[in-house]
VEXTINU-330774 format. One record per residue (C-alpha): x, y, z. Coordinates in steps of 0.5 Angstrom, whole numbers, padded with zeros to 4 digits, always signed. Layout:
residues N
XYZ;...
***
This chain:
residues 281
-0019-0250-0094;-0025-0247-0090;-0022-0249-0084;-0016-0245-0085;-0019-0239-0087;-0024-0239-0081;-0018-0240-0077;-0014-0234-0080;-0020-0229-0079;-0021-0232-0072;-0014-0229-0070;-0015-0223-0074;-0021-0222-0070;-0017-0223-0063;-0012-0218-0065;-0017-0213-0066;-0021-0214-0060;-0015-0215-0056;-0010-0210-0058;-0005-0211-0052;-0003-0218-0055;+0000-0214-0061;+0004-0209-0057;+0011-0209-0059;+0015-0209-0053;+0022-0211-0056;+0023-0204-0058;+0023-0199-0052;+0023-0193-0057;+0016-0195-0060;+0013-0198-0053;+0007-0194-0051;+0006-0192-0044;-0001-0194-0040;-0001-0190-0035;+0003-0189-0028;+0004-0196-0028;+0005-0200-0034;+0005-0207-0032;+0006-0211-0038;+0008-0217-0035;+0002-0217-0031;+0005-0218-0024;+0003-0213-0020;-0004-0214-0016;-0010-0209-0017;-0010-0207-0010;-0002-0205-0010;-0003-0202-0017;-0009-0197-0015;-0005-0195-0009;+0001-0194-0013;-0002-0190-0018;-0005-0185-0012;+0002-0185-0009;+0005-0183-0016;+0000-0178-0017;+0000-0175-0010;+0008-0174-0011;+0007-0171-0018;+0002-0166-0015;+0007-0164-0009;+0013-0164-0012;+0012-0164-0020;+0017-0170-0020;+0014-0176-0025;+0015-0183-0023;+0014-0189-0028;+0013-0196-0026;+0015-0201-0032;+0014-0209-0032;+0016-0213-0038;+0017-0220-0040;+0023-0219-0043;+0028-0213-0046;+0032-0218-0051;+0036-0216-0055;+0038-0210-0050;+0041-0210-0043;+0037-0206-0037;+0041-0200-0038;+0040-0199-0045;+0033-0201-0045;+0031-0196-0039;+0035-0191-0042;+0031-0191-0049;+0025-0192-0045;+0026-0186-0041;+0027-0182-0046;+0022-0184-0051;+0017-0183-0045;+0020-0176-0043;+0019-0178-0036;+0019-0172-0032;+0018-0164-0033;+0021-0162-0039;+0025-0156-0036;+0026-0160-0029;+0028-0167-0032;+0026-0170-0025;+0023-0176-0027;+0024-0183-0025;+0023-0190-0029;+0023-0196-0025;+0024-0202-0029;+0023-0210-0028;+0025-0215-0034;+0022-0222-0032;+0026-0226-0036;+0033-0223-0035;+0031-0222-0028;+0034-0215-0028;+0032-0209-0025;+0034-0201-0027;+0032-0195-0023;+0033-0189-0029;+0033-0182-0026;+0033-0175-0030;+0039-0171-0029;+0035-0166-0025;+0035-0171-0019;+0041-0175-0020;+0044-0171-0014;+0039-0175-0010;+0038-0181-0013;+0046-0183-0014;+0048-0190-0016;+0049-0192-0009;+0042-0189-0007;+0039-0193-0012;+0043-0200-0011;+0041-0199-0003;+0033-0198-0005;+0033-0204-0009;+0037-0209-0004;+0033-0207+0002;+0026-0206-0001;+0026-0209-0008;+0031-0215-0009;+0029-0219-0003;+0022-0220-0006;+0024-0221-0013;+0028-0227-0011;+0022-0230-0008;+0018-0229-0014;+0014-0224-0011;+0015-0218-0016;+0009-0214-0014;+0011-0213-0007;+0018-0211-0009;+0015-0206-0014;+0011-0203-0009;+0016-0202-0003;+0021-0200-0008;+0017-0195-0011;+0014-0193-0004;+0021-0191-0002;+0023-0187-0008;+0016-0183-0007;+0018-0182+0000;+0025-0179-0002;+0022-0175-0007;+0016-0172-0003;+0020-0172+0004;+0014-0175+0007;+0016-0181+0012;+0015-0188+0010;+0015-0190+0017;+0018-0187+0024;+0024-0191+0026;+0024-0189+0033;+0017-0191+0034;+0018-0198+0031;+0014-0197+0026;+0013-0203+0021;+0017-0203+0014;+0024-0202+0016;+0029-0206+0012;+0034-0210+0016;+0040-0206+0012;+0037-0199+0013;+0036-0200+0021;+0043-0202+0021;+0045-0195+0018;+0040-0191+0022;+0043-0194+0028;+0050-0193+0026;+0048-0185+0024;+0045-0185+0031;+0051-0188+0035;+0047-0193+0038;+0051-0199+0041;+0050-0205+0037;+0051-0211+0042;+0049-0217+0037;+0047-0218+0030;+0045-0225+0028;+0041-0228+0023;+0034-0224+0023;+0036-0220+0030;+0039-0214+0032;+0040-0212+0039;+0043-0205+0041;+0043-0201+0048;+0039-0195+0048;+0036-0190+0053;+0028-0189+0053;+0025-0183+0057;+0033-0183+0060;+0032-0191+0062;+0037-0196+0060;+0035-0202+0056;+0036-0207+0051;+0033-0207+0045;+0032-0213+0040;+0029-0212+0033;+0026-0218+0029;+0026-0218+0022;+0022-0223+0017;+0027-0229+0015;+0025-0228+0007;+0024-0220+0006;+0028-0218+0012;+0023-0213+0014;+0022-0211+0021;+0016-0214+0025;+0017-0214+0032;+0021-0210+0038;+0023-0213+0044;+0025-0208+0050;+0028-0211+0056;+0028-0205+0061;+0034-0205+0066;+0030-0202+0072;+0023-0201+0075;+0020-0198+0069;+0013-0196+0072;+0016-0192+0078;+0022-0189+0073;+0017-0187+0067;+0011-0185+0071;+0014-0178+0074;+0017-0176+0068;+0011-0177+0064;+0007-0173+0069;+0012-0168+0069;+0012-0167+0062;+0005-0168+0060;+0001-0168+0066;-0002-0174+0070;-0008-0175+0065;-0003-0177+0060;+0001-0181+0065;-0004-0185+0067;-0007-0187+0060;+0000-0188+0057;+0001-0193+0063;-0005-0197+0062;-0003-0198+0054;+0003-0202+0056;+0005-0208+0061;+0008-0204+0066;+0009-0210+0071;+0014-0214+0066;+0021-0212+0065;+0020-0214+0058;+0016-0211+0053;+0014-0214+0046;+0011-0210+0041;+0008-0213+0034;+0009-0208+0029;+0003-0207+0024;+0003-0206+0017;+0000-0199+0015;-0004-0202+0009;-0006-0209+0013;-0008-0208+0021;-0006-0216+0022;+0000-0216+0026;+0006-0220+0023;+0008-0227+0026;
***
C-alpha cells in the first residue's frame, strides 16, 4: 500500500515539475502556443529553431505578418485541415485588422502537413502556391524522416515570399534551388532545356554573350541544387576578358580572371549553403 501511495505521489510531482507532460494536444481550441516555434513533437534542431525564430521575428518587424510553426505527435481525431483551421483561429495568428498570419503544421503520426493562411494574404499563398512550397521544400525531407530540414526550408521559403527578400540568386547559382523551382524558372526565362534525366537538367545559355551548355546537378534525395557545370563553346578568356575590361575596368577583369579556371572549357562550381560553408559533394 505504501509503495502505491509513493508511486502516485511521484507521478503527481513529475507532472508539477514538468507541465509539458500534461499538455493536451488533442484539442486545438485549447492548445497553448510556446512562441513562434511550437515544437510539440520535438523534431526541430535547436540551431534551426533559433534561426527560424530570428527569421520569423524579422518578417514580423518588416511586414507585420506573423508565421507560426507547429509540430505535433498526432492530430487525431481531426484531419490536418480541421486542426490547422481551429488552431489558427484559436491563436489568432496575424494582425487583427490585416489577417496576415501563416500557420505551418506538421503531424507526425498521420504524416500530414498543412499551410494555413489568413484571408489578408490568400492572394499570395494560393492553394497551388502552398502545394508547390511543400512539394519543393518540405515533403522531400519529410519522406526521409528529416522533419527539421523540411520545416526549416519550407518556413524560409514562406518568409522569403512575404518579405520579398531573396532566398537565393538563381542566376548566380546559389545553393538552395529545388529541382521543381529550377524547372519553372528556366521555363519563365525561356531557356532551352536539352536534357532532363534523374537529378540533372541541361540547358543552353549565354553568359556574357558567350554560348554555353549549363548542367544543374541536384541531390538524389532532397532534389536541392549542389553543383553547376558550364561547358563553354568558345575560348572563354579571350572572349570574356575584353567585355569585362570595357564594362568594369581592367582591374576587375584581372581579378575576375584569377577566380576561375580560364584555361578549361568546362567549369564546375560547387555550391555552398549560406548556413554551412562546407561544399556539398
